[in-house]
N, C-alpha and C positions, 0 to 999 in steps of 0.2 A: 478571566476564569469564570466559570458558572455558578448562577446563583438559584439553587432549587430548578437546576433543567436547562435558566439559559442561557445563552451565549451568546459571549458579546464580543461588539465588531469592533476596530480595532477604530473606525470612527468614533463610535460612543465613548470605549475603553478612552480615545484622547477629548476626548470633551470632556470629559471628569478628571482630568490633567493622571492619568494613568497611561504604565507601560506596563504590558505583558513579560512575564518570562518567557516567550516565545510563540509565533505567530507558526497559528494551521494553515500550511497551505493544501484548499481540501482538494482541488483538482477539478478539471468537466466531470469526470464520472463518476466519482464522492458525489458530485451534485446534483445532475440530472440523472443518473442511474436510479435505476430503483432499490437495484440489489444492491449494491454500493453506494448508496446511502444508510445499511447498514450499518457497513463496516465504516461510516464514519460518527454515526453515532453510536458503538460501540469504540473504537474508540476516544469519544469525547466525557464517555462514560467513566472512560477506566485514567483521566488525564484529569477529569473532577475529582475524583476517589485519595486520588493520590495529591489531591491541595496543588498540580502543576498553572500556575493564573499561565493562560491562553487567550489567546482573542481571531477573528477570522477576517480577511478582509470582505467576506461577502458581498456583495454588487459591487463591490472595484473590483474585486478578482477576476480577470481575462484568462482563459487559454495560455499553458505557457507559450506557445506556435512550435509544441514538438510534434502533433501531426503534420503543418503544415510544412518547416522542415526535414521530413522523414519523405513527407513526397518530392521535393525540387523546387518548392516554394517559400526561395528564402524573401527575398521583401515582405509576407506576410506573416516569417514567425520572428523579423525585425522590429515590423509595423507592434508588433504582439506587446513583445517583452522589450520594447522600449518602454511603453505603456508600463506595464507592469513594474518597470524596475523604476522610473521616477516613480508609481506611487509607493512601493517601496524603502523606498530612501524620503518617502518626503514623511514618514512614518520610523523612519532613522530604523528601519527595523537593520534586527543583530541575527538573533537566531531564526532557524526554518524547519517545517518539522511534514511528513510529508507522506499521507500513502499508496503513494502513487511513486513508484519510481523511476517514469515516463519526465513528472515534473519530479522531483527529487534530481536525474541525469541534469534537466535543461539549468533550472534555479543553481547546480551545481557543478554543472561543468561550464556550463554553454553562454548563461549569464555572466559572468565577469569581462566576457574578453570585452559587452558591448556599457560595462561600469556598474554593473549590479555581482559584490561581492558582499555574502554573506556565510554563515555555517549555518552548512543543509544536513541536515536528520533524517535518516529515513522511518517511517516508525517502528519497524523492527529489530533498529538499534535503539532509538530508546526505550521503548518497549523490555530488552535485556538491560538495557543500563540499569531501570526501573527494581526491576528484579532483582539484577546486581545489587542493589545499594539497603533490599532491603526493603524497599517504597509501595511495590507491590506485595500482597503474600497472599501464595498458592496455597491453595486446598494439597492437604498428604490425604492420599488416596481419595482426590479429585472426580468429577465424571469422565475423564481420562485417561486414568490408569490402569496400565495394561492394552490401552484398548491399543490397536495398529491404526499408523501414522504417516502416509508418502507425506513428500513434501518436494514440489513444483522449484526449483529455481528460476524466477523471471529472468530474461537474457538483460536486462535494464541496469538489476539488483547485483545480481552472476557477472554475465561474464561483465560488462561492461564496468564497473564498479567494483568488483567484486569483494562483497557481502555474498559471503558463504556460512559465516560460521552464527552471528548472531537472529535470526533465525533459528537456527538447529536449537543453539541454547535458551531457546524460551519454548522452545520445543521442546527440549528434556526435564524445561521446568512443571509441563504440566503428567510429568510422572507415563509421558504414552511412552509410546516400540516403538520407536520410527523403523520404518523402509524403505530404501532407497533406490529410488529407480532406478537400472542401467544402466541409465544421460545422465548423471547430475554433475552440481557441485560444474567445473570450469567446461564440464561434456557435456552438460543439459539440452534438450532439446526443446526449442520458441515453439512457445503455443497456441504462435500463430498469425496473432492482434498487433506483433513490433512494430516496427519501420512503415507505419500508415498501413499497414497490411487490410487493420481492425476496417479500412470504411473503403476497400477498389477491390472487383471481385477475385473468386479464385482464378487464378493459370489452370491453366492444362494441367489437369496429371490424373490418375486413378480413387484417389484418399486425400481426404482432406489433415491438415497439418494435426489437428485438433483432433477427430481423431487420434491418428498414429500416435498424441501426449494423453490420452486417453487411455486410449491402451494399452501403454507402460505402467499407465500408472494403478488400472486395476488388477496387474497382469502381478503386482504385488501381494491381491488377497487382502487391501486394508479396507476400513470403513469408514476415513474418512482423506481427504486430501485436501491436503493445509498450504494457502499460497500468499503471496506476499503487496497482487498487486490488481484492482480490479480490470483490465484488460485478460488477467492470467484465470482470474476467475467466471468474466463469462464462458470463454473459449473451453477450461475445461468442464466447465457446469453443461456447455451444450455436448462434447465429448459423452459426456459420462447418459447424457438427456440420448444420445444416440445408439447408445449398447444397452438402453431399455433395460439401467444400473442405479438412476437417481432414488429409486425408494433404500437403496442398499448402501450404496455407497454417496456424504454428505462431500461439501467444497465446501468449505469457510476460509478465513481471513485469518491467521497469525489473530488480531488485534480481538476477532467473536470466540476466536479457542481463547485467550485469554480472559478473556470478562465474565465467560462461562466460569472459569476457573477460581477464583477473587476469593479469598477470606471473606466471608460475609456478605457478598452479591454487593449488587452499584441496586 
């Protein structure tokens, strides 16, 4: 847990003989990408506001290895995964929350085969739980009341893990007007970054996939596009800019939307 905004590492908590309620797995994007760092901070602010004791691994956190496995480098994936599992098991971690669906999928579904068994939740699931329990109190008639918002289902949270309702329930708590895209839920369209596509050159074609997805989002005539993944955040932001709509339509992670609507502010 943070005291006056300070975030503690597992090493610091262990040195004090403390054990957090959960570990926040920040991920590479949440650590190093300037835009995703804002999501990391927003989520930490929410956890602190509701009094959840949490810690991060800090310098002891390696990449989960998801991009390496998706790109076909199984050796690098297993090397990174085994390092992470050793660290997590040394700290006797039981519950992990992450704001990245790629990290979520790797930790939840792929680490058990290598000896890493944890309860893993995505941050949208935890946000929905905290709202349902009344621990996060949302403003009535808040900033987003009546505003049109569309929601993009990330591949790794949606189709791969079947999490569709939690993010939508979070959006409902904002009293916003949710306008679904033509392709959504199990029929959602990839933003173009998954499967290690984030790090490779475009394949032949006449349109980038993130442009097509941004066009679908803009066709709903919304002022906000909500996402749950740092890759989607980048790809849809770039797509909106490519259509020269960045001054009219904003792309936000759900944690940022919730933070902006918490009773009393943070």
